[in-house]
PAZAPA-4460 file (N, C-alpha, C; in steps of 0.05 Angstrom, whole numbers, plus 32768, in hexadecimal, padded with zeros to 4 digits):
% residues 329
    n_x    n_y    n_z   ca_x   ca_y   ca_z    c_x    c_y    c_z   seq   type   mol
   7F80   7F2B   8309   7F91   7F28   82F1   7F84   7F18   82DF     1      M     A
   7F88   7F20   82C4   7F77   7F12   82AD   7F8C   7EF9   82AB     2      T     A
   7F7C   7EE5   82A4   7F88   7ECC   82A1   7F8D   7EC7   8284     3      V     A
   7FA4   7EBF   827A   7FAD   7EBE   8260   7F99   7EA5   8255     4      R     A
   7F91   7EA6   823D   7F82   7E90   822F   7F95   7E7D   8227     5      P     A
   7F91   7E65   822F   7FA0   7E49   822C   7F99   7E3B   8212     6      T     A
   7FA8   7E29   8209   7FA3   7E1C   81F1   7F8B   7E0A   81F8     7      L     A
   7F86   7DFF   820E   7F71   7DF0   8216   7F58   7E01   8213     8      E     A
   7F56   7E16   821C   7F3C   7E2A   821C   7F37   7E2E   81FF     9      K     A
   7F4C   7E31   81EC   7F46   7E36   81D0   7F39   7E1C   81C6    10      V     A
   7F43   7E05   81CA   7F39   7DEA   81C2   7F1F   7DE7   81C6    11      A     A
   7F19   7DEF   81E4   7EFC   7DE9   81EE   7EE9   7DFE   81DD    12      A     A
   7EEF   7E15   81DD   7EDC   7E2B   81CC   7ED7   7E21   81B0    13      R     A
   7EED   7E13   81A0   7EEA   7E0E   8187   7EDE   7DF1   8185    14      A     A
   7EE0   7DDF   819B   7ED4   7DC8   819B   7EE6   7DB2   8188    15      G     A
   7F00   7DB8   818F   7F14   7DA5   8181   7F29   7D9F   8198    16      V     A
   7F3C   7D8F   818D   7F4F   7D86   81A1   7F69   7D99   81A5    17      S     A
   7F74   7D99   81BA   7F8B   7DAA   81BE   7FA2   7DA5   81A9    18      R     A
   7FA6   7D8B   819C   7FB8   7D89   8185   7FB0   7D95   8170    19      A     A
   7F95   7D97   8169   7F89   7DA8   8150   7F8F   7DC5   8150    20      T     A
   7F8A   7DD1   8168   7F8D   7DEB   816E   7FAC   7DEF   816B    21      V     A
   7FBF   7DDD   8174   7FDA   7DE3   816D   7FE5   7DE3   8152    22      S     A
   7FD7   7DD1   8145   7FDE   7DCE   8128   7FD2   7DE9   8118    23      R     A
   7FBE   7DF3   8120   7FB1   7E0B   8112   7FC5   7E1E   8119    24      V     A
   7FCB   7E26   8130   7FDA   7E3F   8137   7FF6   7E3E   812C    25      V     A
   7FFF   7E23   8128   8018   7E21   811D   801B   7E1D   80FB    26      N     A
   8001   7E22   80EF   7FFF   7E26   80D4   7FFE   7E0B   80C3    27      G     A
   7FF7   7DFB   80D2   7FF6   7DDD   80C4   7FDF   7DDD   80AC    28      S     A
   7FE7   7DD1   8097   7FD2   7DD1   8081   7FC0   7DB8   8083    29      A     A
   7FC8   7DA9   8097   7FB9   7D8B   809D   7F9B   7D90   80A7    30      S     A
   7F97   7DAA   80B0   7F7B   7DAF   80BD   7F69   7DB7   80A7    31      V     A
   7F4F   7DAD   80A8   7F3C   7DB8   8097   7F35   7DD4   809A    32      G     A
   7F2A   7DDD   8086   7F22   7DFB   8086   7F0C   7E02   8099    33      E     A
   7EFB   7DF2   809D   7EE5   7DF9   80B3   7EEE   7DFC   80CF    34      E     A
   7EFE   7DE4   80D6   7F0D   7DE0   80F0   7F20   7DFC   80F5    35      I     A
   7F31   7E01   80DE   7F3F   7E13   80E5   7F35   7E2F   80E6    36      R     A
   7F20   7E36   80DB   7F0D   7E51   80DC   7F04   7E50   80FC    37      V     A
   7EFA   7E38   8105   7EF1   7E38   811F   7F07   7E3C   8133    38      A     A
   7F1D   7E31   8132   7F31   7E37   8143   7F39   7E51   8144    39      V     A
   7F3E   7E5F   812C   7F47   7E7A   812A   7F33   7E8E   8135    40      L     A
   7F19   7E88   8134   7F05   7E96   8141   7F07   7E94   815B    41      R     A
   7F0B   7E7F   8167   7F0E   7E79   8187   7F2A   7E8C   818D    42      A     A
   7F41   7E8A   8182   7F55   7E97   8186   7F50   7EB1   8186    43      V     A
   7F41   7EBD   8173   7F38   7EDA   8175   7F29   7EE0   818D    44      D     A
   7F10   7ED1   8192   7EFD   7ED6   81A5   7F0D   7ED9   81C4    45      E     A
   7F20   7EC5   81C8   7F2A   7EC4   81DF   7F45   7ED3   81E2    46      L     A
   7F4D   7EDD   81CE   7F66   7EEF   81D0   7F7D   7EDD   81D4    47      G     A
   7F81   7EC5   81C9   7F97   7EB3   81D1   7FAC   7EBC   81BF    48      Y     A
   7FC7   7EBE   81CC   7FDF   7EC6   81BA   7FF3   7EAE   81BE    49      V     A
   7FFB   7E9F   81A9   800A   7E86   81A7   8025   7E93   81B1    50      P     A
   8035   7E83   81C1   804D   7E8B   81CB   8062   7E98   81B9    51      N     A
   8062   7E88   81A4   8076   7E92   818E   806E   7EB0   8183    52      F     A
   8055   7EB3   8182   804E   7ECD   8172   8051   7EE2   8189    53      A     A
   8052   7EDF   81A2   8051   7EF3   81B7   806E   7EFB   81B9    54      A     A
   8082   7EEE   81B1   809F   7EF6   81B0   80A3   7F10   81A2    55      R     A
   80B3   7F20   81AA   80B7   7F39   819B   80D3   7F33   8186    56      S     A
   80D7   7F45   8174   80E9   7F42   8161   8108   7F3F   8171    57      L     A
   8108   7F4A   8188   8124   7F46   8197   812D   7F29   819A    58      V     A
   8117   7F16   819D   8122   7EFC   819F   812E   7EEF   8186    59      T     A
   812C   7EFE   8171   8135   7EF6   8156   8132   7ED9   8152    60      Q     A
   811E   7ECE   8154   8118   7EB0   8158   8116   7EA6   8139    61      R     A
   8109   7EB6   812A   810C   7EAC   810B   811B   7EB8   80F9    62      A     A
   8127   7ECF   8103   813C   7EDF   80F2   812F   7EE5   80D5    63      D     A
   8118   7EE9   80D1   810A   7EEF   80BC   80F3   7F04   80BB    64      S     A
   80ED   7F12   80AB   80D5   7F21   80AB   80C7   7F1E   8090    65      I     A
   80AC   7F21   808B   809C   7F1F   8076   8094   7F3B   806E    66      A     A
   8098   7F3A   8052   808D   7F57   8044   8077   7F4B   8030    67      L     A
   805F   7F54   8039   8044   7F4B   802D   803B   7F5E   801C    68      V     A
   8036   7F59   8007   8024   7F6E   7FF1   8006   7F64   7FEE    69      F     A
   7FF3   7F73   7FF5   7FD8   7F6D   7FF2   7FD0   7F6D   7FD5    70      S     A
   7FDE   7F61   7FBF   7FDB   7F64   7FA6   7FE2   7F47   7F9B    71      E     A
   7FD8   7F45   7F81   7FE1   7F2B   7F72   7FFE   7F2F   7F6B    72      P     A
   800B   7F19   7F66   8027   7F1C   7F5E   802A   7F2C   7F42    73      P     A
   8015   7F29   7F2D   8016   7F38   7F15   8015   7F57   7F18    74      V     A
   800E   7F5D   7F30   800E   7F7C   7F34   8025   7F83   7F41    75      R     A
   802F   7F74   7F54   8048   7F7A   7F62   805F   7F76   7F4D    76      V     A
   8062   7F66   7F3C   8079   7F63   7F2A   8071   7F6D   7F0E    77      F     A
   8065   7F85   7F0B   805E   7F91   7EF4   806F   7FA7   7EEC    78      S     A
   806C   7FB8   7EDA   807E   7FC8   7ED3   8080   7FE2   7EE6    79      E     A
   806C   7FE3   7EFB   8071   7FF7   7F10   8082   7FF6   7F24    80      D     A
   8097   8005   7F22   80B0   8000   7F35   80AB   800A   7F52    81      P     A
   8096   8016   7F59   8090   801B   7F74   8092   8002   7F88    82      T     A
   8087   7FEE   7F7C   808D   7FD2   7F8E   80AB   7FCE   7F91    83      F     A
   80BA   7FCE   7F7D   80D3   7FC7   7F7C   80E6   7FD8   7F91    84      A     A
   80DD   7FF8   7F93   80E8   800A   7FA3   80E7   7FFF   7FC1    85      G     A
   80CC   7FF8   7FCC   80C9   7FF1   7FE3   80D6   7FD4   7FEC    86      I     A
   80D5   7FC2   7FD8   80E3   7FAB   7FDB   8102   7FAE   7FDF    87      I     A
   810E   7FC0   7FD2   8129   7FC5   7FD1   8131   7FD4   7FF2    88      R     A
   8120   7FE5   7FF6   8123   7FF4   800F   8122   7FE0   8027    89      G     A
   810D   7FD0   8026   8107   7FBE   803D   8124   7FAC   803F    90      V     A
   812A   7FA0   8026   813E   7F8E   8022   815B   7F98   8031    91      S     A
   8160   7FB6   802A   8178   7FBE   8036   8176   7FBE   8053    92      Q     A
   815E   7FC3   8062   8162   7FC6   807C   8161   7FA9   8088    93      E     A
   8154   7F95   807B   8153   7F7B   8083   816E   7F71   8084    94      V     A
   8179   7F73   806B   8198   7F65   806A   81AB   7F74   807E    95      E     A
   81A8   7F8D   8083   81B7   7F98   8096   81B3   7F90   80B2    96      A     A
   81A0   7F86   80B7   8195   7F7B   80D2   819C   7F5C   80D3    97      A     A
   81A6   7F50   80C0   81B0   7F35   80BB   8197   7F25   80BD    98      D     A
   8180   7F2B   80AF   816A   7F18   80B1   8161   7F13   8096    99      K     A
   814B   7F03   8092   8145   7EF8   8076   8129   7F0A   806E   100      Q     A
   8124   7F0B   805B   810D   7F1B   804D   80FB   7F03   803F   101      L     A
   80E3   7F03   8048   80CE   7EEE   803A   80BB   7F02   802A   102      V     A
   80BB   7EFE   8012   80A5   7F0C   8003   808E   7EFF   7FFB   103      L     A
   8073   7F07   8007   8059   7EF9   8001   8047   7F09   7FF9   104      M     A
   8035   7EFC   7FE6   801B   7F09   7FDA   8002   7F06   7FE7   105      M     A
   7FF1   7F19   7FEC   7FDA   7F12   7FFA   7FC1   7F20   7FEA   106      A     A
   7FC1   7F1B   7FD0   7FB2   7F2B   7FC0   7F94   7F1C   7FBC   107      G     A
   7F8D   7F08   7FCE   7F75   7EF4   7FCB   7F74   7EEF   7FE7   108      S     A
   7F58   7EDE   7FEA   7F53   7ED5   8005   7F65   7EBF   800B   109      A     A
   7F6C   7EAE   7FF8   7F80   7E97   7FFB   7F9E   7EA4   8004   110      R     A
   7FA3   7EBB   7FF4   7FBB   7EC9   7FFB   7FBE   7ECF   8018   111      G     A
   7FA6   7ED9   8023   7FA5   7EE4   803F   7FA8   7ECB   8051   112      H     A
   7F9D   7EB6   804A   7F9C   7E9B   805E   7FB6   7E92   805A   113      E     A
   7FC4   7E91   8045   7FE3   7E88   8042   7FF4   7E97   8051   114      R     A
   7FEE   7EB2   8054   8001   7EC6   8065   7FFE   7EBF   8082   115      V     A
   7FE4   7EBD   8088   7FDE   7EB9   80A5   7FEB   7E9E   80B0   116      E     A
   7FE7   7E88   80A2   7FF1   7E6F   80A9   8011   7E70   80AC   117      R     A
   801C   7E7A   809B   803B   7E7C   8096   8045   7E8E   80B2   118      Y     A
   8038   7EA6   80B4   8047   7EBA   80C5   803E   7EB3   80E1   119      T     A
   8025   7EA4   80E6   801B   7E9A   8101   802A   7E83   810A   120      T     A
   8037   7E77   80F4   8046   7E5C   80FD   8067   7E64   8105   121      A     A
   8067   7E7F   8109   8081   7E87   8116   809A   7E85   8102   122      G     A
   8092   7E89   80E9   80A9   7E84   80D5   80B7   7EA1   80CF   123      H     A
   80A7   7EB7   80DB   80B3   7ED4   80DB   80AE   7EE2   80F2   124      V     A
   80BD   7EF6   80F8   80BD   7F07   8112   80AC   7F1D   810F   125      D     A
   80A2   7F23   80F6   8090   7F3A   80F4   8089   7F40   80D5   126      G     A
   8079   7F50   80CF   806E   7F51   80B5   8067   7F6C   80AE   127      V     A
   806F   7F74   8095   8069   7F8D   808B   8054   7F89   8075   128      I     A
   803F   7F95   8075   8029   7F94   8061   8027   7FAA   8050   129      I     A
   8028   7FAE   8038   8029   7FC0   8021   8014   7FBE   800F   130      A     A
   800B   7FD6   8004   7FF5   7FD3   7FED   7FDD   7FCD   7FF6   131      S     A
   7FD5   7FD3   800D   7FBC   7FCE   801C   7FA3   7FD9   800E   132      M     A
   7F8C   7FCA   800A   7F74   7FD3   7FFD   7F5C   7FD5   8011   133      H     A
   7F4E   7FE7   8012   7F38   7FE9   8028   7F3F   7FE3   8041   134      G     A
   7F2B   7FD5   804E   7F31   7FD2   8069   7F3B   7FB5   8070   135      A     A
   7F55   7FB1   8061   7F61   7F98   805E   7F64   7F8E   807B   136      D     A
   7F59   7F75   8080   7F58   7F68   809A   7F71   7F5D   80A2   137      P     A
   7F86   7F57   8090   7F9C   7F4D   8096   7FAB   7F56   80AF   138      L     A
   7FB1   7F72   80AC   7FC5   7F7B   80C2   7FBA   7F74   80E0   139      P     A
   7FA2   7F7B   80E6   7F98   7F78   80FC   7F94   7F5D   8105   140      M     A
   7F8E   7F4A   80F1   7F8E   7F2D   80F2   7FA5   7F21   8100   141      S     A
   7FBC   7F29   80F3   7FD8   7F22   80FC   7FDF   7F2D   8118   142      L     A
   7FD7   7F48   811A   7FE0   7F57   8134   7FCF   7F49   814A   143      A     A
   7FB9   7F41   8146   7FAA   7F32   815E   7FB8   7F19   8165   144      R     A
   7FCA   7F0D   8155   7FD2   7EF8   815B   7FF0   7EFD   8163   145      R     A
   7FF5   7F12   816B   800F   7F1B   8177   8027   7F1E   8165   146      G     A
   8023   7F20   814E   8035   7F23   813A   803D   7F46   8132   147      I     A
   8054   7F4B   8138   805C   7F68   8130   8052   7F6E   8112   148      P     A
   8045   7F83   810C   803B   7F8A   80F3   8041   7FAA   80F1   149      V     A
   804B   7FB0   80D7   804E   7FCB   80D0   8042   7FCE   80B6   150      V     A
   8033   7FE2   80AE   8025   7FE8   8094   8033   7FFC   8083   151      C     A
   8031   7FF4   806A   803D   8008   8057   8024   8018   804C   152      S     A
   8022   8034   8056   8009   8046   8052   7FF7   8042   8069   153      G     A
   7FED   8058   8070   7FD6   805C   8086   7FC0   804A   807F   154      R     A
   7FB9   803A   8095   7FA5   8026   8090   7F8A   8036   808F   155      P     A
   7F79   8031   807B   7F62   803E   807B   7F50   803E   8092   156      I     A
   7F51   8027   809F   7F40   8026   80B6   7F4B   802E   80D2   157      T     A
   7F62   803D   80CE   7F6F   804A   80EA   7F72   8036   80FE   158      G     A
   7F7F   801F   80F7   7F7D   8007   810E   7F91   800B   8125   159      N     A
   7FA5   8020   8123   7FB6   8028   8139   7FD1   8018   8131   160      G     A
   7FD2   800A   811D   7FEF   7FFD   8119   8004   8011   8110   161      L     A
   801B   800B   8110   8030   801E   8109   8030   801C   80ED   162      P     A
   803A   8033   80E1   803B   8037   80BF   804D   8049   80B7   163      Y     A
   8054   8044   809F   8065   8059   8092   8054   8061   8078   164      V     A
   8054   807D   8071   8042   8083   805A   8050   80A0   804D   165      D     A
   8048   80A5   8038   804F   80BC   802B   8040   80D4   8031   166      M     A
   8047   80EC   802E   8035   8104   802F   802A   8104   8013   167      D     A
   8013   80F5   800F   8004   80F2   7FF7   7FF2   810D   7FF2   168      N     A
   7FE8   8116   8005   7FD7   812F   8004   7FE8   8146   7FFC   169      V     A
   8000   814D   800B   8010   8162   8006   801B   815E   7FE7   170      S     A
   8021   8146   7FDE   802D   8144   7FC2   8016   814B   7FAE   171      G     A
   7FFE   8143   7FB3   7FE9   814D   7FA2   7FE3   816C   7F9D   172      A     A
   7FE4   8175   7FBB   7FE3   8194   7FBB   7FFB   819F   7FAB   173      V     A
   800F   8195   7FAE   8025   819F   7F9F   8021   81A3   7F82   174      Q     A
   8018   8189   7F78   8015   8184   7F59   7FFE   8197   7F4F   175      A     A
   7FE8   819A   7F5A   7FD0   81A9   7F52   7FD5   81C8   7F54   176      V     A
   7FE2   81D0   7F6A   7FE8   81EA   7F70   8000   81F4   7F57   177      G     A
   8010   81DE   7F50   8023   81E8   7F3A   8015   81ED   7F20   178      H     A
   7FFE   81DD   7F19   7FF0   81E0   7F02   7FE0   81F9   7F03   179      L     A
   7FD6   8202   7F1A   7FC6   821E   7F1E   7FDC   8235   7F15   180      L     A
   7FF5   8230   7F22   8008   8245   7F1E   8012   8247   7F01   181      E     A
   8010   8232   7EF1   8010   8230   7ED6   7FFC   823E   7EC7   182      R     A
   7FE9   8243   7ED6   7FD1   8251   7EC6   7FB9   823E   7EBD   183      G     A
   7FBC   8224   7EC5   7FA7   8210   7EBE   7F92   8217   7ECD   184      R     A
   7F79   8215   7EC0   7F60   821B   7ECC   7F4B   8201   7ECC   185      R     A
   7F4C   81F0   7EBA   7F39   81D7   7EBC   7F4B   81BF   7EC0   186      R     A
   7F4F   81BA   7ED9   7F64   81A7   7EE0   7F52   8190   7EEA   187      I     A
   7F58   8177   7EDE   7F4C   815F   7EE4   7F5F   814D   7EF1   188      A     A
   7F58   8137   7EFB   7F69   8122   7F06   7F61   8108   7EFF   189      T     A
   7F73   80F1   7EFD   7F6E   80D8   7EFB   7F78   80CF   7F16   190      I     A
   7F63   80C6   7F2A   7F6C   80BD   7F43   7F72   80A1   7F43   191      A     A
   7F7F   809A   7F57   7F84   807B   7F62   7F6C   806F   7F6B   192      G     A
   7F70   8053   7F73   7F58   8043   7F7B   7F4D   804E   7F96   193      P     A
   7F37   804E   7F97   7F27   8060   7FAE   7F28   804D   7FC9   194      P     A
   7F35   8034   7FC6   7F36   8022   7FDF   7F54   8020   7FE5   195      D     A
   7F64   8033   7FDC   7F81   8034   7FE5   7F86   804E   7FF0   196      M     A
   7F98   804E   8002   7F99   806A   8012   7FA7   8080   8000   197      I     A
   7FBC   8075   7FEF   7FCA   8086   7FDE   7FB5   8096   7FC9   198      A     A
   7FA2   8088   7FBF   7F8C   808F   7FAE   7F7A   80A2   7FBB   199      G     A
   7F76   809C   7FD4   7F60   80B0   7FE5   7F73   80CA   7FE8   200      I     A
   7F8A   80C8   7FF6   7F96   80E2   7FFE   7F9C   80F3   7FE7   201      D     A
   7FA8   80E8   7FCE   7FAD   80F5   7FB8   7F96   8105   7FAB   202      R     A
   7F7E   80F5   7FAF   7F68   8103   7FA3   7F5B   811B   7FB8   203      L     A
   7F60   8115   7FD1   7F58   812D   7FE2   7F6A   8144   7FE0   204      N     A
   7F86   813E   7FDB   7F98   8159   7FD6   7F8C   8167   7FBE   205      G     A
   7F89   815A   7FA6   7F7B   8164   7F91   7F64   8175   7F97   206      Y     A
   7F4E   816A   7FA4   7F39   8175   7FAB   7F3B   818F   7FB8   207      R     A
   7F50   818A   7FCC   7F52   81A4   7FE2   7F5A   81B8   7FD0   208      Q     A
   7F6D   81B8   7FC0   7F75   81CE   7FAE   7F63   81D9   7F9F   209      V     A
   7F52   81CC   7F90   7F3C   81D3   7F7D   7F27   81E1   7F8F   210      L     A
   7F23   81D6   7FA5   7F0C   81E3   7FB9   7F14   81FE   7FBF   211      R     A
   7F30   8201   7FC6   7F3A   8219   7FD4   7F3B   822F   7FBF   212      D     A
   7F3D   8227   7FA0   7F41   823A   7F8C   7F24   823C   7F80   213      S     A
   7F12   8232   7F8B   7EF7   8236   7F7D   7EF2   8228   7F63   214      G     A
   7EFE   8211   7F61   7EFA   8201   7F42   7EF0   81E8   7F49   215      R     A
   7EE0   81DE   7F38   7ED2   81C2   7F3C   7EE7   81AC   7F34   216      R     A
   7EE0   8195   7F40   7EF4   817F   7F3D   7EEB   8171   7F25   217      S     A
   7EFC   8165   7F13   7EF5   8153   7F01   7F05   813B   7F00   218      I     A
   7EF7   8124   7F05   7F06   810E   7F11   7EFC   80F1   7EFF   219      I     A
   7F12   80E6   7EF6   7F0F   80CA   7EEF   7F20   80B9   7F01   220      A     A
   7F1A   809E   7F00   7F27   8088   7F11   7F3A   8073   7F02   221      L     A
   7F52   8070   7F0B   7F63   805B   7F04   7F68   8047   7F18   222      G     A
   7F7A   8038   7F12   7F84   8022   7F26   7FA4   8022   7F28   223      D     A
   7FB1   8037   7F21   7FCC   803B   7F24   7FDA   802E   7F0D   224      F     A
   7FCB   8024   7EF5   7FD9   8014   7EE0   7FDB   8026   7EC8   225      T     A
   7FEC   8021   7EB2   7FEE   8031   7E9D   7FD4   8031   7E8D   226      R     A
   7FC8   801B   7E8B   7FB0   8017   7E79   7F99   8026   7E89   227      D     A
   7F95   8025   7EA4   7F81   8037   7EAD   7F84   8053   7EAC   228      S     A
   7F9E   8060   7EAA   7FA2   8078   7EA1   7F9A   8082   7E88   229      G     A
   7FA1   806E   7E72   7F96   8074   7E59   7F78   8075   7E58   230      A     A
   7F6A   8066   7E63   7F4B   8062   7E62   7F41   807D   7E6E   231      L     A
   7F4B   8083   7E85   7F41   8096   7E96   7F46   80B2   7E86   232      A     A
   7F59   80B5   7E77   7F60   80CF   7E69   7F4B   80D0   7E54   233      M     A
   7F44   80BC   7E45   7F34   80BB   7E30   7F18   80C4   7E3A   234      R     A
   7F11   80BA   7E54   7EFA   80C0   7E60   7EF9   80DF   7E67   235      Q     A
   7F0D   80EC   7E6F   7F0D   8107   7E78   7F0D   8117   7E60   236      L     A
   7F18   8110   7E49   7F16   8120   7E30   7EF9   811E   7E27   237      L     A
   7EEC   810B   7E26   7ED0   8108   7E21   7EBF   811C   7E30   238      E     A
   7EC2   8118   7E4B   7EB3   8124   7E5E   7EB6   8144   7E5B   239      D     A
   7ECF   814D   7E5A   7ED4   8168   7E5C   7EED   816F   7E48   240      D     A
   7EE5   8174   7E2C   7EFD   8173   7E17   7F0A   818E   7E1E   241      P     A
   7F01   81A2   7E30   7F13   81BA   7E35   7F26   81B9   7E48   242      A     A
   7F27   81A1   7E57   7F3B   81A3   7E6B   7F58   81AA   7E62   243      L     A
   7F65   81B3   7E73   7F83   81BD   7E6A   7F98   81B2   7E7E   244      D     A
   7F90   81A2   7E8E   7FA5   8195   7EA3   7F98   817C   7EB0   245      A     A
   7FA9   816E   7EB8   7FA3   8154   7EC5   7FB7   814D   7ED9   246      V     A
   7FB1   8143   7EF0   7FC1   813B   7F06   7FBC   8120   7F0B   247      F     A
   7FCE   810E   7F02   7FCD   80F0   7F02   7FD9   80E5   7F18   248      V     A
   7FC9   80D4   7F2A   7FD5   80CB   7F45   7FE8   80B5   7F41   249      A     A
   7FF4   80AD   7F2D   800A   80A0   7F2D   8019   80A1   7F12   250      S     A
   8034   809C   7F0F   803F   80A1   7EF5   8039   808F   7EE2   251      D     A
   8034   8073   7EEB   802C   805F   7ED6   8010   8067   7EC6   252      M     A
   7FFC   8073   7EDC   7FE2   807D   7ECD   7FEA   8093   7EB9   253      M     A
   7FFC   80A4   7EC4   8003   80BE   7EB3   800E   80B2   7E96   254      A     A
   8020   809D   7E96   8027   8095   7E7D   8012   808E   7E6A   255      F     A
   7FFC   8080   7E73   7FE5   8079   7E64   7FD7   8096   7E5B   256      G     A
   7FD5   80A7   7E6B   7FC7   80C1   7E65   7FD6   80CF   7E51   257      A     A
   7FF2   80CD   7E54   8000   80DB   7E3B   8000   80CF   7E21   258      L     A
   7FFC   80B6   7E21   7FF4   80A5   7E0B   7FDC   80AC   7DFD   259      Q     A
   7FC4   80B0   7E0D   7FAD   80B5   7E06   7FA9   80D4   7DFB   260      T     A
   7FBA   80E7   7E0A   7FB8   8103   7DFF   7FC5   8102   7DE6   261      L     A
   7FDC   80F4   7DDF   7FEA   80F5   7DC5   7FDE   80EB   7DB4   262      R     A
   7FC9   80D2   7DB7   7FBA   80C9   7D9F   7FA3   80DA   7D9A   263      L     A
   7F9B   80ED   7DAC   7F84   8100   7DA9   7F8F   811A   7D9D   264      A     A
   7FA3   811B   7D94   7FAE   8133   7D8C   7FB3   8149   7D9F   265      G     A
   7FB6   8145   7DB9   7FB8   8158   7DCB   7FD7   815B   7DD3   266      R     A
   7FDF   8174   7DCF   7FFD   817C   7DD6   7FFF   817D   7DF4   267      R     A
   8015   8170   7DFE   801E   8176   7E1C   803A   8183   7E1C   268      V     A
   803D   8198   7E2B   8024   81A5   7E3C   8016   81BB   7E2D   269      P     A
   8016   81C0   7E16   800C   81D7   7E07   7FEC   81D7   7E09   270      D     A
   7FE1   81C2   7E07   7FC5   81BD   7E07   7FBD   81B2   7E26   271      D     A
   7FCB   819F   7E2E   7FC4   8193   7E48   7FDF   818C   7E59   272      V     A
   7FDE   819B   7E6F   7FF7   8195   7E80   7FF0   817C   7E8F   273      A     A
   8008   816B   7E94   8006   8152   7EA2   8018   8150   7EB8   274      V     A
   800D   8147   7ED2   8020   8145   7EEA   8017   812B   7EF5   275      V     A
   802E   8119   7EF9   802D   80FB   7F06   8032   80FF   7F21   276      G     A
   8031   80E3   7F2B   803A   80E1   7F4B   8049   80C7   7F48   277      F     A
   8061   80C8   7F56   8074   80B4   7F5E   8092   80BC   7F5A   278      D     A
   8097   80C6   7F40   80B3   80CC   7F34   80BE   80AF   7F33   279      D     A
   80B5   80A0   7F24   80C4   8087   7F1B   80D9   808C   7F08   280      I     A
   80EA   807C   7F05   8104   8083   7EF5   80FD   808D   7ED7   281      L     A
   80E7   807B   7ECA   80E0   8084   7EB0   80D1   809A   7EAA   282      S     A
   80C9   80A7   7EC3   80BB   80BF   7EBE   80CA   80D8   7EB0   283      A     A
   80E4   80D7   7EB5   80F2   80EC   7EA6   80FA   80E6   7E88   284      E     A
   80F1   80D1   7E7F   80F8   80C8   7E66   80DA   80C7   7E54   285      Y     A
   80C7   80D0   7E5E   80AD   80CE   7E4D   80B2   80EB   7E38   286      T     A
   80A0   80EB   7E28   809E   80FE   7E14   8082   8111   7E1A   287      E     A
   8085   8126   7E25   8099   8135   7E30   80A2   8128   7E4B   288      P     A
   80B7   812E   7E58   80BE   8125   7E71   80A9   812F   7E87   289      P     A
   80A4   811D   7E99   8086   8120   7EA7   8091   8130   7EC2   290      L     A
   8081   8145   7EC4   8082   8152   7EDF   8073   813C   7EF4   291      T     A
   807D   8139   7F0A   8074   8126   7F1D   8079   812A   7F39   292      T     A
   806E   811C   7F4D   8070   811F   7F69   8086   8108   7F74   293      V     A
   809D   8110   7F7D   80AF   80FC   7F87   80A7   80EF   7F9C   294      R     A
   80A5   80D6   7F9E   80A2   80C8   7FBB   80B8   80B6   7FC0   295      Q     A
   80C4   80B2   7FD9   80DE   80A6   7FDD   80D7   808B   7FE7   296      P     A
   80D2   8078   7FD1   80C9   805C   7FD5   80DF   804E   7FE4   297      T     A
   80F9   8051   7FDD   8111   8044   7FE7   810E   8048   8005   298      L     A
   810D   8063   800D   810F   806B   8028   80F5   805C   8035   299      R     A
   80E1   805E   8029   80C8   8052   8037   80CF   8034   803D   300      M     A
   80D8   8025   802D   80DE   800A   8033   80EF   800A   8049   301      G     A
   8104   801A   804B   811A   8018   8060   8108   8020   807C   302      R     A
   80FA   8031   807B   80EA   803D   8096   80D8   8027   809D   303      E     A
   80CC   801A   808C   80B7   8001   808E   80C8   7FEE   809E   304      L     A
   80DF   7FE6   8099   80EF   7FCD   80A1   80FB   7FDB   80BC   305      A     A
   8102   7FF3   80BE   810D   7FFB   80DA   80F8   7FFC   80EB   306      R     A
   80E0   8000   80EA   80C8   8001   80FE   80C4   7FE9   8106   307      L     A
   80C8   7FD2   80F4   80C1   7FB7   80FC   80D6   7FAB   810A   308      L     A
   80F1   7FB0   8101   8107   7FA2   810F   810E   7FB2   812C   309      L     A
   810A   7FCB   812F   810F   7FD7   8144   80F9   7FD8   8159   310      T     A
   80DE   7FD0   8152   80C8   7FD1   8160   80C6   7FEE   816D   311      R     A
   80CB   8001   815E   80CD   801A   8165   80B1   8025   8167   312      N     A
   80A5   8030   817C   808A   8038   817D   8086   8056   816B   313      P     A
   8099   805F   8162   8097   8076   8150   8085   8071   813B   314      E     A
   806D   807E   8139   8056   8078   8125   8045   808F   8123   315      S     A
   803D   8099   810F   8042   8091   80F7   805E   80A0   80EB   316      P     A
   8065   8094   80D6   807C   809C   80C8   8075   80AD   80AE   317      V     A
   8074   80C4   80A9   8067   80CE   808E   8080   80DB   8081   318      V     A
   8084   80D3   8068   809C   80DD   805C   8095   80F2   8047   319      L     A
   80A5   8106   8040   809E   811D   8032   809E   8115   8017   320      P     A
   808F   8124   8007   808C   8121   7FE8   8097   813C   7FDA   321      T     A
   809E   813B   7FC3   80AD   8155   7FB8   80A0   8155   7F98   322      E     A
   8099   816E   7F8D   8095   8171   7F72   80AD   8174   7F64   323      L     A
   80AE   8163   7F4B   80C4   8165   7F39   80B7   8170   7F21   324      V     A
   80BF   8187   7F19   80B8   8194   7F01   80C5   818E   7EE9   325      I     A
   80B9   8184   7ED4   80C5   817E   7EB8   80B2   818C   7EA2   326      R     A
   80B7   8183   7E89   80AB   8190   7E73   808E   818A   7E6F   327      E     A
   807F   8179   7E7E   8068   8170   7E76   804F   8185   7E82   328      S     A
   805B   819D   7E91   804D   81AE   7E9D   8055   81CB   7E94   329      T     A
***
């Protein structure tokens, strides 16, 4: 039988006292950074799991869950309502379960450390991690400590953790296919960040349709913000003035693209057709109203909380996307 690592063994491996190990795993801020790193390394190497973290949500010990965004606060509380939809959905399920929701930001190394200290101290029963970038180490770091984790969006690293995602590839395929059906022939895209799964999958869907139709890809990159969409649209017009359509990987970037087209004297949709992605509330109030791909962010938030609260092994959960046609195409 495998002997479970003890606090004493972690202390011996790290070269510190048992009390110091206890303070580190309980999130105390009184321990120096070098010692804290040494203790956490020993925890990882030995596979030590503190008793509080090994308890499942059924114990309801903390009656709280954390929703962590791997973004700085200025991004989460921006004009992009996607974050608000996820927060609302999670909140509804958490409230129905008579638990508390803790909102945290992990958009920096210090943010990651703060989240690790707080969650490993047993203040929450589980963690939802959203808006991950690249091979974000936070989900696996928490999971190795026995903390239940659910990811919003498929982890790029394929770490085996449960997740809820949108069918981003299908949404992009619908959008670009619609542009082809409308007779558009030079279809560009403003893609999202290449270190986020939504950006990757939407770009893959775009490329798939153009490859199947024998057309070349015309790509500019943005970061899901309005300003990046405006800048990318200017780049596309300079690189290929004859383009007659653009698929934009988020509505916020599409708003910036519409502004650039208007300033350049390009009529939408007569000269250039535009399709966005998200179907945020203001998409139907642009000029012209924006054709876009609807993703159910509220439902996504509820599914994330449901997976975490029930500890349901059902995973992944992939929600459908739907093309909403308006006057911009």
